[in-house]
C-alpha positions in Angstrom: 86.4 55.7 154.3 85.8 59.2 155.3 88.8 60.2 153.2 87.2 58.4 150.0 83.8 60.5 150.7 85.7 63.8 150.9 87.3 63.2 147.7 84.2 61.9 145.8 82.5 65.5 147.6 85.3 67.8 146.3 85.1 66.1 142.9 81.4 66.7 142.3 81.6 70.3 143.7 84.5 70.8 141.0 82.1 69.3 138.5 79.6 71.3 138.9 81.7 74.4 139.1 83.1 73.7 135.7 79.5 73.0 134.4 78.1 76.4 135.6 80.9 78.3 134.5 80.8 76.9 130.9 77.2 77.1 130.6 76.8 80.8 132.3 80.0 82.7 132.4 82.1 81.5 130.1 82.3 81.4 126.3 84.1 78.2 124.9 86.7 79.0 122.9 86.4 78.3 119.1 89.2 78.8 116.3 88.6 81.6 114.0 89.9 81.6 110.5 92.5 84.3 110.2 91.7 85.0 106.2 93.9 85.2 103.3 97.2 87.0 103.5 96.6 90.0 101.8 99.3 92.2 102.5 103.1 92.3 103.0 104.8 93.0 106.1 105.0 97.1 107.0 108.5 98.4 108.8 109.0 101.3 110.7 112.5 102.5 111.7 112.5 104.8 114.8 116.1 105.1 115.2 118.3 106.9 113.5 115.4 109.5 113.1 117.3 112.2 111.6 119.4 111.8 108.7 122.3 113.2 110.6 123.5 111.8 113.6 125.9 114.3 115.6 128.7 113.2 118.0 130.6 115.0 119.9 133.5 116.8 117.8 136.2 115.2 119.5 135.1 112.0 118.8 135.5 109.8 115.8 133.2 106.8 116.4 129.8 105.9 118.1 127.8 103.4 120.0 124.4 103.5 117.7 121.3 102.1 119.1 119.2 100.6 116.0 115.3 100.5 117.1 112.8 99.2 114.0 109.6 97.4 114.2 107.7 95.1 111.8 104.2 94.0 111.6 102.0 91.6 109.4 98.1 90.7 108.9 98.6 87.2 109.6 102.3 86.1 110.7 105.8 87.3 110.7 108.4 84.5 109.5 111.4 86.3 109.9 113.1 89.7 109.9 116.5 90.7 109.4 118.6 93.7 109.8 121.7 95.4 107.8 124.1 97.9 107.9 125.8 99.4 104.9 124.8 95.9 103.1 126.2 93.7 105.6 123.3 91.2 107.8 123.9 92.2 111.5 121.3 90.0 112.7 117.9 87.6 111.9 114.8 87.2 114.1 112.3 84.6 114.0 110.7 84.3 117.3 108.4 86.8 118.5 105.9 86.8 121.6 103.3 88.5 119.4 103.7 86.8 116.1 102.1 89.6 114.0 103.8 92.4 115.6 107.8 92.8 116.7 109.9 95.9 118.0 113.6 95.1 118.0 116.7 97.2 119.2 120.0 96.6 118.3 123.4 98.2 119.8 126.1 98.6 117.1 129.4 99.4 118.7 131.9 102.0 117.2 130.6 103.2 114.2 132.6 105.4 112.1 132.0 108.9 110.9 130.7 109.1 107.6 127.5 107.8 105.4 125.7 104.8 106.5 122.5 102.7 105.3 120.5 101.0 107.9 117.9 97.9 106.1 115.3 96.1 107.5 113.6 93.1 105.8 110.3 91.8 107.0 109.2 88.5 105.6 105.6 87.1 106.3 104.9 83.0 105.9 103.2 83.6 102.8 106.4 84.7 101.5 106.1 88.4 100.9 108.6 90.5 101.7 109.1 94.2 102.8 112.4 96.6 102.8 112.9 99.6 104.7 116.0 101.4 104.3 117.3 104.5 106.0 120.4 106.5 105.0 122.1 108.6 107.5 125.4 110.3 108.1 127.7 109.8 111.3 129.5 113.5 112.1 131.3 114.8 114.4 131.0 118.5 112.9 128.1 120.6 114.9 125.0 121.6 113.4 124.1 125.4 114.3 121.1 125.8 116.2 119.7 128.8 113.2 121.4 129.9 110.2 122.6 133.2 112.3 124.7 131.3 114.2 128.3 131.7 112.8 130.6 130.8 116.1 130.2 128.1 118.4 133.0 127.7 121.4 132.2 124.1 123.4 135.5 124.0 124.9 137.0 120.6 124.7 139.5 119.0 127.1 143.2 119.6 126.8 142.9 123.1 125.9 140.7 122.7 123.0 139.2 126.2 121.7 138.3 125.4 118.7 135.3 126.9 116.5 133.4 124.1 115.5 131.4 125.4 112.8 134.1 126.8 110.9 136.4 124.1 112.4 139.1 127.2 113.0 141.5 127.1 116.2 141.7 130.8 118.0 145.1 132.9 118.4 145.8 132.3 122.4 147.9 135.4 124.2 149.1 133.6 127.7 148.1 130.5 129.3 144.3 130.5 129.1 142.9 126.7 129.4 140.1 124.7 129.6 139.2 122.9 132.7 137.9 119.1 132.0 135.8 118.8 134.8 134.5 122.1 135.6 131.9 123.0 133.0 128.1 122.6 133.2 129.0 119.3 131.3 132.6 118.8 130.9 135.0 121.0 130.1 135.4 124.7 130.5 137.0 127.8 129.3 139.3 128.5 132.3 140.5 132.2 132.2 144.6 133.1 133.1 146.4 136.3 134.0 147.8 138.1 131.0 145.6 135.3 128.8 142.9 135.4 126.3 141.9 133.9 123.0 141.0 135.7 120.2 139.1 135.4 116.2 138.6 136.9 113.2 135.7 139.6 113.4 134.8 139.0 109.6 131.6 137.0 109.0 130.5 137.3 113.0 128.2 140.4 112.4 126.1 141.8 109.9 123.8 144.9 109.2 121.2 143.3 112.0 124.0 143.3 114.2 125.4 140.1 116.6 124.4 138.7 119.9 126.8 136.8 122.4 125.5 133.9 124.3 127.1 131.6 126.8 126.9 130.0 130.9 129.2 131.9 133.1 130.3 131.3 136.3 132.1 134.4 137.7 134.9 134.7 139.9 134.9 138.1 141.5 138.9 138.4 141.5 139.8 140.5 140.0 137.6 142.9 141.0 136.8 144.0 137.0 137.5 142.1 133.8 136.7 142.3 130.2 134.7 139.1 128.7 134.5 139.7 125.2 135.5 142.2 123.4 135.4 143.5 119.2 138.7 146.1 119.4 138.5 149.5 118.6 142.1 149.8 118.2 145.1 148.1 119.5 146.3 151.3 121.8 145.6 150.6 125.6 146.5 154.0 126.1 143.6 155.2 123.6 140.4 155.4 125.1 138.7 155.9 122.2 135.3 153.8 122.7 133.5 155.3 119.4 133.8 151.7 117.5 133.8 148.1 118.5 131.9 146.5 121.5 133.4 145.9 125.3 131.5 143.4 127.1 132.7 143.5 131.0 132.2 143.2 134.5 132.9 145.1 137.6 132.0 145.1 141.1 133.2 143.5 144.3 133.3 139.8 145.6 129.6 140.1 146.7 127.8 141.5 143.6 129.7 141.8 140.0 127.7 144.2 137.3 127.7 142.6 133.7 127.7 146.1 131.6 128.5 146.7 127.9 129.8 149.6 125.8 128.9 149.8 122.0 130.7 152.5 119.8 128.2 154.4 117.6 130.6 155.9 115.1 130.7 159.2 116.5 130.1 158.3 120.2 129.6 155.0 122.7 126.6 153.9 124.3 126.7 152.2 128.0 124.3 149.4 128.8 124.5 148.7 132.9 122.9 145.3 132.8 122.7 143.8 136.1 124.4 142.4 138.8 125.4 138.4 139.5 126.3 137.2 143.5 129.9 135.6 142.8 129.2 133.7 146.2 126.3 131.5 145.1 128.6 129.7 142.6 126.2 129.2 140.1 126.3 129.2 136.2 124.4 132.3 134.8 123.3 132.3 131.1 124.3 135.4 129.8 122.9 136.7 126.3 123.9 140.0 124.8 122.3 141.3 121.7 123.3 144.5 119.8 120.5 145.7 117.0 121.2 148.5 115.0 119.4 150.9 117.5 119.8 148.9 120.6 121.9 146.6 123.1 120.2 144.3 125.5 121.4 142.3 128.2 119.8 138.8 129.5 120.3 136.8 132.7 119.1 133.0 132.0 116.7 134.3 129.1 115.2 137.2 131.2 115.9 140.7 129.7 118.0 142.9 132.3 118.5 146.0 130.3 118.0 147.6 127.3 120.0 150.8 125.6 119.2 152.4 122.8 121.3 154.4 120.3 121.4 155.4 116.7 123.4 152.9 115.2 126.5 150.7 115.8 129.8 150.6 114.3 132.5 147.7 113.6 134.1 149.8 110.8 137.8 149.7 112.2 137.3 146.5 114.1 139.0 143.3 113.1 139.1 140.9 116.0 136.9 139.6 118.7 138.8 138.9 122.1 137.3 136.3 124.7 138.3 136.5 128.3 139.8 139.9 128.5 139.5 143.8 127.7 142.9 143.4 125.9 144.6 144.5 124.1 142.0 147.6 123.2 140.1 147.9 126.5 142.5 147.3 129.1 142.5 150.7 130.4 140.3 151.0 133.7 142.0 147.6 135.0 139.3 145.8 132.4 141.7 143.0 131.7 141.9 139.4 131.8 139.0 137.2 133.3 139.5 134.4 135.7 136.2 133.5 135.4 134.8 130.3 133.5 132.9 130.3 130.4 130.6 127.4 128.6 129.0 126.9 125.5 130.3 130.2 123.6 127.9 131.3 120.7 128.1 134.2 118.1 125.0 135.2 116.0 125.1 137.8 113.2 122.3 139.1 114.0 120.2 140.2 117.2 118.7 137.3 119.0 114.9 137.7 120.1 113.7 136.3 124.0 112.6 133.4 122.0 115.8 132.5 120.2 117.9 133.1 123.6 115.2 130.3 125.4 116.2 128.1 122.7 119.9 128.6 122.8 120.0 128.0 126.6 118.1 124.4 126.3 121.0 123.1 123.5 
């Protein structure tokens, strides 16, 4: 009997609670007329976001994540997505019946021109289609118009310039270390080895700049890094033409220097030092303008040298990884260091430009 009274009391308390809530605290739910379906759905495609999708230059296909959203003033009925005119998927179930955000992963999309489309239809039958044309390419898009050569150093000895799709001449047995780079492969120097490219098109009257990541190997204690040949005779130390970017020092301190031919003399830039024992990647930038050379470490200007002009008039080749063949005297021969993301620009970059290159 006592249990019955307890149940009655609980029921009375709950009844009073619900009546009180409805009366004093919570408005009763009432249906609101959504109004007429006046507008067609709207669509936004967020990926791809650019007309060019660049994949690694060693790849021929990629996995593509298509991202999109659709909304309607009243209610979405269905959404269809297609690639190059072929339907990929349909969506008809939504948590929010007025808005849907979707993601679709398409595997092994080949290099070439493509078109991604989204069609959204509402309950009244009004439909909207949004189409986004894009191109998948493995050809590198330069950072600046002045970027004329880029060597990302692919695995298995790939030294190709991926702007011009040109391979260098190879002397000796330099290689690419597939795992030693900052993000993958890097140029690995070898004794008596280097690579070279034609100089034509790599500089202008406004100058030339080199940017690259560098992990120095202090053995040997001196080496050439980049050489624009002044002549092909090792015994001739005439430096009035061309350019020499090199290093020299000890196991604890390697100084990066530049020497620039001015036509009638040469100009020296003593740069700054790197500690090889730190085992760190350092971003090196050397800029040559009509009146001065500058050397930067990690985007910070280290030294400036001035001159009246620079002259490459008898130079035809740019060598990477050695002072040879024209600057092998004084033992500035092959460099056993690691080099990654080597770029050449046909003008003198600004500090802001160099910061942007470093971020690539």
